[in-house]
Structures are given as structure tokens and as C-alpha cells.
C-alpha positions in Angstrom: 0.0 0.0 0.0 1.3 3.4 -1.0 0.8 6.8 0.7 0.0 10.2 -0.6 3.0 12.4 0.4 2.1 15.7 -1.2 -0.8 17.5 -3.0 0.1 20.7 -4.8 -2.1 23.0 -6.9 -0.7 23.4 -10.4 0.8 26.8 -11.2 -0.6 27.0 -14.7 -4.0 25.4 -14.0 -5.5 26.3 -10.6 -8.3 23.7 -11.1 -5.8 20.7 -11.0 -3.5 19.3 -8.4 -0.3 17.3 -8.7 -0.4 14.2 -6.5 2.8 12.7 -5.1 2.9 9.2 -3.8 5.8 7.9 -1.7 7.7 11.1 -2.4 7.4 10.9 -6.3 5.1 12.5 -8.7 2.2 10.2 -9.5 -0.5 12.0 -11.5 -2.5 15.1 -11.9 -6.2 15.2 -10.7 -8.9 17.8 -10.9 -9.6 19.6 -7.6 -13.1 18.2 -7.7 -11.8 14.6 -7.7 -9.3 15.4 -4.9 -12.1 16.9 -2.8 -14.8 14.5 -3.6 -12.5 11.5 -2.7 -11.3 13.2 0.5 -7.6 12.9 -0.5 -5.1 14.2 2.0 -1.4 13.8 2.7 -0.8 10.6 4.6 -3.8 8.8 3.1 -2.9 5.2 2.2 -4.0 4.2 -1.4 -3.4 1.3 -3.7 -2.0 1.8 -7.2 -5.3 0.7 -8.6 -7.2 3.3 -6.6 -4.9 6.1 -7.8 -5.1 4.9 -11.4 -8.9 4.9 -11.2 -9.0 8.4 -9.8 -6.7 9.6 -12.6 -9.0 8.0 -15.2 -12.1 9.6 -13.7 -10.3 13.0 -13.6 -9.2 12.6 -17.2 -12.7 11.7 -18.3 -14.1 14.8 -16.6 -11.4 17.1 -18.1 -11.8 15.6 -21.6 -15.6 15.9 -21.6 -15.3 19.5 -20.5 -12.9 20.2 -23.3 -15.1 18.4 -25.8 -18.2 20.4 -24.8 -16.3 23.7 -25.1 -15.0 22.7 -28.5 -18.5 21.7 -29.7 -19.8 25.1 -28.5 -17.4 26.8 -31.0 -17.5 24.3 -33.8 -19.8 21.6 -35.2 -17.4 18.7 -35.5 -17.9 15.2 -36.8 -17.0 12.3 -34.5 -13.7 11.9 -36.4 -12.8 15.6 -35.9 -13.6 15.5 -32.2 -11.7 12.2 -31.8 -8.6 13.7 -33.5 -8.8 16.8 -31.2 -8.9 14.7 -28.1 -6.0 12.5 -29.4 -4.0 15.7 -30.1 -4.5 16.6 -26.4 -3.0 13.3 -25.4 -6.1 11.6 -23.9 -6.1 7.8 -23.8 -8.3 5.8 -26.0 -10.5 4.7 -23.2 -11.1 8.3 -22.1 -11.8 9.3 -25.7 -14.3 6.4 -26.2 -16.1 7.6 -23.0 -16.3 11.2 -24.2 -17.5 10.3 -27.7 -20.1 8.0 -26.3 -21.3 10.8 -23.9 -21.4 13.3 -26.7 -23.4 11.0 -28.9 -25.8 10.2 -26.0 -26.4 13.9 -25.4 -26.8 14.6 -29.1 -23.8 16.9 -29.2 -22.3 15.1 -32.2 -24.3 13.4 -34.9 -22.5 12.6 -38.2 -25.8 11.9 -39.9 -27.0 15.5 -39.3 -23.6 16.9 -40.1 
């Protein structure tokens, strides 16, 4: 079991925190994920728990980006997928975002 040793707000993005585990940088999480999961210095966490939190945070961040992008442009699924890949999101995060955007009717290649 690992332990959170530091939580720092990012300098460039005040809505995200860098998480350090056992003295080394581990990942970046949104403040919402940090607060809603009651993360604190000294909290013991398994590697799987940390990876799941990072995945949840990335999904939230990618979906927010996608919605902001859709508000400015009317992209096809392929265009939005490319934009998300360009921002270095993982395939599983991109699949989640595309699915959510389709579910909400934000992207529809047939209407495009």
C-alpha cells in the first residue's frame, strides 16, 4: 500500500492538483476529484485506486474540453476524436467522451 505524500495545486491550471505518492510525482487530478474523494497527505492508497482516480479526472477534463470545443464548432465524430488525441487523452477516455457526446446529441454525423 502506498501513501500520498504531497498534494500541490498546479501553477498553470489552478483547477488541477499534482499528486505525489511515496515522495514521487504520480499523476494530476482535478480539484473536484481530490475533494470528492477526500484525498489528503498521509492517506494510504493502492496503485489501482490512484489509477482509477486519474482515469475519472481525465474523463471529466476531456468531456469539459469536448463540450467547449463543440460550442465553438460543429465537429464530426472523427474531428472531435482527433482533437482529443491531439490533447494526449487515452483511447478509453476518448471512447467515453465520444459516447457521452453522442448520448447527449452533441455530435451526430448523420445530421452533419
